[in-house]
NUZA-303246 format. One record per residue (C-alpha): x negated, y, z negated. Coordinates in steps of 0.2 Angstrom, whole numbers, padded with zeros to 4 digits, always signed. Layout:
residues N
XYZ
...
This chain:
residues 580
-0176-0037-0109
-0168-0039-0127
-0179-0039-0143
-0173-0041-0160
-0176-0030-0176
-0169-0031-0194
-0155-0025-0205
-0151-0033-0223
-0134-0035-0228
-0138-0025-0243
-0145-0012-0233
-0127-0010-0224
-0118-0007-0242
-0129+0007-0244
-0130+0017-0229
-0116+0029-0235
-0124+0032-0251
-0138+0042-0247
-0139+0061-0240
-0141+0062-0220
-0157+0066-0214
-0151+0076-0198
-0141+0094-0195
-0126+0097-0202
-0114+0111-0199
-0116+0125-0209
-0105+0127-0224
-0086+0134-0220
-0079+0133-0236
-0061+0141-0235
-0056+0152-0247
-0040+0160-0242
-0024+0150-0241
-0019+0134-0249
-0026+0117-0242
-0024+0100-0247
-0037+0088-0252
-0052+0099-0254
-0068+0091-0247
-0085+0087-0254
-0099+0100-0254
-0114+0098-0242
-0124+0089-0258
-0112+0077-0258
-0111+0071-0241
-0115+0054-0237
-0127+0047-0223
-0118+0040-0207
-0127+0024-0200
-0137+0026-0184
-0130+0017-0168
-0144+0022-0156
-0161+0030-0153
-0167+0043-0142
-0183+0039-0131
-0194+0048-0121
-0205+0037-0108
-0223+0039-0101
-0222+0049-0082
-0221+0034-0070
-0211+0023-0081
-0194+0016-0075
-0183+0014-0092
-0173+0001-0084
-0176-0011-0100
-0177-0009-0118
-0195-0006-0125
-0199-0021-0136
-0201-0018-0153
-0206-0026-0170
-0204-0018-0186
-0212-0030-0197
-0197-0026-0210
-0194-0042-0219
-0177-0035-0225
-0169-0035-0209
-0160-0047-0197
-0155-0048-0180
-0151-0032-0172
-0154-0029-0153
-0160-0015-0142
-0151-0011-0126
-0154+0003-0113
-0141+0018-0114
-0139+0034-0105
-0149+0045-0095
-0151+0062-0104
-0159+0079-0100
-0177+0082-0097
-0181+0065-0093
-0174+0058-0111
-0165+0042-0113
-0153+0034-0127
-0157+0016-0132
-0143+0007-0142
-0143-0004-0157
-0132-0019-0157
-0128-0015-0175
-0131-0001-0186
-0145+0004-0197
-0148+0016-0211
-0158+0033-0206
-0173+0025-0215
-0173+0009-0206
-0169+0019-0189
-0184+0030-0192
-0195+0014-0195
-0188+0007-0177
-0193+0022-0168
-0211+0023-0175
-0212+0005-0169
-0205+0010-0153
-0218+0023-0150
-0231+0008-0150
-0224+0002-0134
-0237+0008-0121
-0224+0015-0110
-0215+0025-0123
-0222+0043-0127
-0209+0046-0141
-0195+0040-0150
-0183+0046-0163
-0165+0041-0171
-0151+0049-0164
-0143+0053-0180
-0126+0057-0183
-0122+0076-0187
-0107+0083-0195
-0100+0098-0203
-0107+0101-0220
-0089+0104-0227
-0073+0097-0220
-0060+0111-0227
-0042+0107-0223
-0032+0122-0219
-0014+0127-0222
-0004+0140-0214
-0007+0159-0218
+0005+0175-0216
-0002+0187-0203
-0007+0204-0213
+0004+0218-0206
-0012+0227-0203
-0026+0222-0194
-0039+0215-0203
-0053+0228-0198
-0043+0243-0206
-0045+0235-0223
-0061+0230-0234
-0057+0212-0227
-0069+0214-0212
-0083+0220-0223
-0096+0211-0211
-0095+0223-0198
-0093+0240-0206
-0094+0237-0224
-0108+0245-0235
-0118+0231-0232
-0112+0225-0214
-0120+0225-0199
-0113+0244-0193
-0102+0238-0180
-0094+0254-0174
-0112+0262-0172
-0115+0249-0160
-0099+0250-0150
-0102+0268-0148
-0116+0261-0135
-0107+0246-0129
-0095+0234-0133
-0103+0220-0121
-0105+0215-0104
-0096+0204-0095
-0111+0197-0085
-0117+0191-0104
-0112+0174-0110
-0114+0167-0127
-0113+0149-0128
-0104+0141-0144
-0111+0124-0147
-0097+0117-0161
-0082+0107-0163
-0072+0116-0146
-0059+0129-0148
-0040+0132-0150
-0030+0145-0141
-0027+0162-0150
-0019+0177-0146
-0036+0186-0152
-0046+0175-0140
-0041+0182-0124
-0044+0169-0109
-0053+0182-0099
-0065+0182-0113
-0071+0163-0108
-0082+0154-0096
-0080+0137-0092
-0088+0126-0105
-0087+0107-0107
-0085+0094-0118
-0103+0084-0122
-0096+0071-0134
-0098+0055-0127
-0089+0043-0140
-0072+0043-0138
-0066+0040-0154
-0076+0054-0159
-0070+0066-0145
-0052+0061-0153
-0047+0068-0137
-0045+0051-0127
-0059+0052-0117
-0078+0056-0116
-0086+0069-0108
-0075+0082-0097
-0073+0098-0093
-0061+0101-0105
-0070+0109-0122
-0053+0110-0133
-0053+0105-0150
-0041+0092-0154
-0045+0093-0173
-0057+0082-0183
-0046+0077-0197
-0053+0062-0206
-0041+0053-0219
-0045+0044-0234
-0040+0028-0226
-0052+0032-0213
-0066+0036-0225
-0063+0020-0236
-0060+0008-0225
-0075-0002-0221
-0069-0008-0202
-0066+0010-0198
-0077+0019-0187
-0077+0033-0199
-0080+0024-0215
-0089+0035-0228
-0085+0051-0218
-0080+0066-0229
-0062+0066-0231
-0054+0084-0225
-0041+0091-0214
-0048+0100-0197
-0059+0113-0198
-0057+0124-0182
-0075+0128-0184
-0078+0133-0167
-0064+0145-0165
-0067+0153-0181
-0087+0155-0174
-0080+0160-0157
-0068+0174-0165
-0084+0183-0176
-0093+0185-0158
-0079+0190-0146
-0061+0191-0154
-0049+0204-0143
-0053+0221-0153
-0041+0238-0151
-0026+0226-0147
-0018+0230-0165
-0019+0212-0173
-0031+0201-0183
-0048+0202-0182
-0060+0212-0174
-0077+0206-0166
-0096+0210-0164
-0095+0210-0146
-0079+0209-0139
-0084+0214-0121
-0095+0198-0118
-0091+0181-0112
-0090+0165-0122
-0094+0149-0116
-0087+0133-0127
-0098+0118-0127
-0089+0105-0139
-0102+0094-0147
-0095+0090-0165
-0077+0078-0167
-0072+0068-0180
-0085+0066-0194
-0096+0075-0182
-0107+0072-0167
-0124+0064-0161
-0142+0073-0160
-0143+0067-0142
-0126+0076-0137
-0132+0091-0145
-0149+0091-0136
-0139+0089-0120
-0128+0102-0124
-0142+0114-0125
-0150+0110-0110
-0134+0112-0101
-0129+0128-0108
-0145+0136-0103
-0145+0131-0086
-0154+0114-0087
-0149+0098-0078
-0141+0083-0089
-0137+0067-0080
-0117+0065-0073
-0113+0082-0080
-0109+0094-0066
-0121+0110-0067
-0117+0126-0078
-0112+0140-0066
-0114+0153-0080
-0130+0150-0089
-0131+0156-0108
-0140+0172-0110
-0136+0167-0130
-0134+0150-0139
-0127+0149-0155
-0127+0133-0166
-0120+0134-0183
-0126+0122-0191
-0140+0116-0204
-0145+0101-0213
-0162+0091-0220
-0172+0085-0208
-0188+0089-0199
-0189+0096-0181
-0193+0083-0169
-0203+0085-0154
-0188+0080-0142
-0177+0094-0151
-0193+0106-0150
-0195+0103-0132
-0176+0104-0127
-0177+0121-0138
-0194+0127-0128
-0185+0122-0111
-0170+0132-0114
-0179+0147-0121
-0190+0147-0104
-0175+0147-0096
-0170+0163-0102
-0158+0157-0117
-0160+0166-0135
-0155+0152-0148
-0147+0158-0163
-0145+0145-0177
-0138+0144-0195
-0151+0142-0207
-0141+0131-0218
-0132+0131-0234
-0142+0120-0247
-0148+0136-0257
-0165+0130-0254
-0180+0133-0243
-0176+0134-0225
-0194+0123-0221
-0183+0106-0223
-0168+0112-0214
-0165+0108-0195
-0164+0116-0184
-0168+0133-0192
-0186+0126-0196
-0189+0123-0176
-0200+0136-0167
-0191+0148-0152
-0175+0150-0164
-0169+0164-0171
-0166+0157-0190
-0151+0166-0199
-0146+0167-0217
-0132+0173-0225
-0129+0189-0235
-0115+0196-0248
-0104+0211-0249
-0115+0218-0261
-0130+0216-0251
-0138+0201-0261
-0143+0183-0254
-0128+0172-0253
-0131+0160-0268
-0128+0144-0255
-0139+0152-0241
-0156+0144-0237
-0171+0155-0238
-0190+0155-0233
-0203+0161-0223
-0194+0152-0207
-0179+0163-0211
-0179+0177-0199
-0166+0189-0204
-0148+0187-0214
-0131+0193-0208
-0114+0194-0217
-0110+0175-0222
-0098+0175-0237
-0079+0179-0237
-0080+0182-0214
-0061+0183-0209
-0059+0176-0191
-0048+0167-0179
-0041+0149-0184
-0026+0137-0183
-0014+0131-0197
-0014+0113-0192
-0022+0101-0205
-0022+0088-0191
-0020+0092-0173
-0018+0110-0167
-0001+0118-0173
-0001+0139-0175
-0015+0151-0173
-0018+0159-0188
-0034+0168-0198
-0044+0161-0211
-0059+0167-0223
-0074+0156-0224
-0090+0158-0231
-0109+0151-0223
-0123+0154-0214
-0112+0146-0199
-0102+0162-0201
-0119+0173-0202
-0126+0167-0187
-0112+0173-0176
-0115+0190-0181
-0132+0189-0175
-0127+0180-0159
-0115+0195-0155
-0129+0207-0159
-0140+0199-0147
-0128+0199-0134
-0125+0217-0135
-0145+0219-0134
-0144+0208-0118
-0130+0219-0112
-0140+0236-0112
-0158+0228-0108
-0153+0213-0097
-0171+0211-0091
-0175+0206-0110
-0183+0190-0114
-0179+0178-0130
-0194+0184-0138
-0190+0202-0133
-0172+0199-0141
-0179+0191-0157
-0191+0206-0160
-0178+0220-0158
-0166+0209-0171
-0180+0206-0183
-0188+0224-0182
-0171+0234-0183
-0163+0226-0199
-0158+0236-0214
-0162+0232-0231
-0155+0221-0246
-0149+0229-0260
-0162+0234-0273
-0174+0230-0257
-0175+0212-0257
-0163+0196-0258
-0171+0190-0273
-0186+0187-0283
-0201+0178-0275
-0192+0173-0260
-0188+0179-0242
-0173+0181-0233
-0181+0189-0216
-0184+0205-0212
-0168+0210-0219
-0149+0211-0215
-0144+0212-0196
-0139+0229-0190
-0133+0237-0173
-0150+0247-0176
-0155+0234-0163
-0142+0243-0151
-0143+0262-0155
-0161+0262-0161
-0156+0274-0174
-0156+0268-0192
-0140+0259-0198
-0126+0272-0208
-0121+0258-0219
-0135+0253-0228
-0152+0258-0235
-0167+0264-0223
-0174+0252-0210
-0187+0250-0219
-0189+0233-0228
-0200+0222-0238
-0218+0219-0232
-0223+0200-0226
-0234+0188-0233
-0251+0190-0240
-0263+0184-0225
-0276+0175-0236
-0280+0170-0254
-0296+0164-0261
-0305+0159-0276
-0322+0160-0282
-0326+0150-0297
-0338+0152-0312
-0336+0141-0327
-0322+0143-0336
-0320+0160-0325
-0310+0162-0308
-0307+0176-0298
-0293+0176-0285
-0293+0188-0271
-0281+0191-0255
-0277+0201-0240
-0266+0213-0237
-0250+0207-0225
-0251+0212-0206
-0231+0217-0209
-0228+0230-0220
-0211+0231-0218
-0211+0249-0208
-0217+0256-0226
-0235+0256-0233
-0240+0241-0246
-0240+0251-0263
-0247+0235-0274
-0245+0218-0277
-0236+0208-0288
-0246+0193-0296
-0241+0179-0308
-0249+0163-0314
-0244+0147-0325
-0254+0134-0332
-0249+0115-0333
-0231+0119-0328
-0230+0130-0342
-0221+0148-0343
-0226+0161-0328
-0236+0177-0334
-0234+0192-0323
-0244+0208-0318
-0243+0220-0306
-0255+0232-0298
-0265+0240-0284
-0279+0229-0285
-0282+0216-0272
-0290+0203-0285
-0286+0197-0301
-0298+0187-0313
-0293+0173-0323
-0306+0170-0337
-0298+0158-0349
-0296+0142-0340
-0294+0126-0349
-0303+0111-0346
-0291+0098-0336
-0278+0111-0333
-0272+0115-0318
-0266+0133-0314
-0255+0140-0301
-0253+0158-0294
-0243+0168-0284
-0246+0185-0274
-0233+0196-0265
-0235+0213-0257
-0224+0228-0262
-0218+0243-0254
-0204+0256-0256
-0192+0244-0249
-0195+0231-0261
-0206+0214-0264
-0212+0203-0250
-0214+0185-0249
-0224+0177-0261
-0238+0165-0257
-0244+0152-0269
-0262+0145-0273
-0266+0131-0284
-0283+0132-0293
-0295+0119-0296
-0295+0111-0314
-0311+0113-0324
């Protein structure tokens, strides 16, 4: 059955004028060689029209027809729903006869959930790289990058102390890391023997840019978007970011398992493990439905019309991030992958904001990775907050790439910035952990990663923010303090509770100590207060309470409390006081 929903002509024109609401590949800003037409930043990205939904039907329902919907939106006009393809975990796509804006698609999904046959629905939002950077040829240096300061992320002062980990293991070939990204290009530093069979999960032929849809060839044909494609209203890529091919997946793969000790190019975190390339992003990105199917397939789940994965991944790397909540369907696919034994490592995102609004880093059961720089601080673009689990080198990271600005040309190396670059450092470490502890569960791998970090310079990543437990380290493999940075102690976690008692103009704020002391005793607390949006006043001491004695009528006060230990200040907790 077909049922009409709506869209206004005015809304059509506005589709590409707002930020996307779903995930984008974490920033990869080219900083080495010359490039033509630099691309817009992540903050300048445009929303892509939504052409479908993802629906989960209730048990026993045969989804042979599209469910009925009536949005009640008077701004809309005549858009039909048609049943789409089957997905993993019993999900199914529903196609829209005409595109809708993300907001309109969300309204339609909400209405679909009123259908008694439907358990849940969500827009099949397009997912695109955050920066579409074009690349040009580079001259390979005479000396390998590792022998210079260029690869600081491995063994620089604030790197991961890679050589200490290699003394224990360079990785087992039985451990597979699945890279969900743009695909891969051949490169002398990416030996064919270090790969296992992957898959191209992109369903849209135009987006795939390789002449077909899903198939067993995850090669990256390039994802260039021309100015003509971006500005032509009749183009499938109207409004997409202009820029040359990113070779993003090739760069991420090189960080994980580029061949080491071969006298050329770069080294990697875990050269002895295997990488499985799963292509989910093409021209102007991809779709949520393809990514969900890819996660399921990579972890050994069943995906309709796709052959079973003979080598399920112990680790899944997803170097993308964007503004959105974690929907129930994404969470269910993640949960299922974790139950199968896959540790899911994701980029925290590059908006320089709290990660709680960044998908998929704000989902449960993932390892969310922020980016640090070569001086041991948070990279300025990196997201932060309580949902960041740990940080890793993500600024000025050299890895494998290609010189082609459109299609592939010659292998080369490029330097990029982003949490996209930080995540594969952690994915590689997770693979090393699984190499020496094959029986570890995803929860145990995550705990080992978070419990063996090194400190930021100065003991914290910034004032009043959290970047996880610290900077990733091969101490996760050696069980010894990393030699390249500060001791393993890190700032404590957040205080457990904040309570307020009131009496007339007085208020007493009390708090309880954190459960996570950062492997060092909590020595005191930092407290600050502001009234009516005014200037903050600060106080430091050992007491677990603070008296506010001069509350003014009809003025709202806000307090923040953060615990402190020898490694620095922990995560601040905010409390708004009742106006008097």
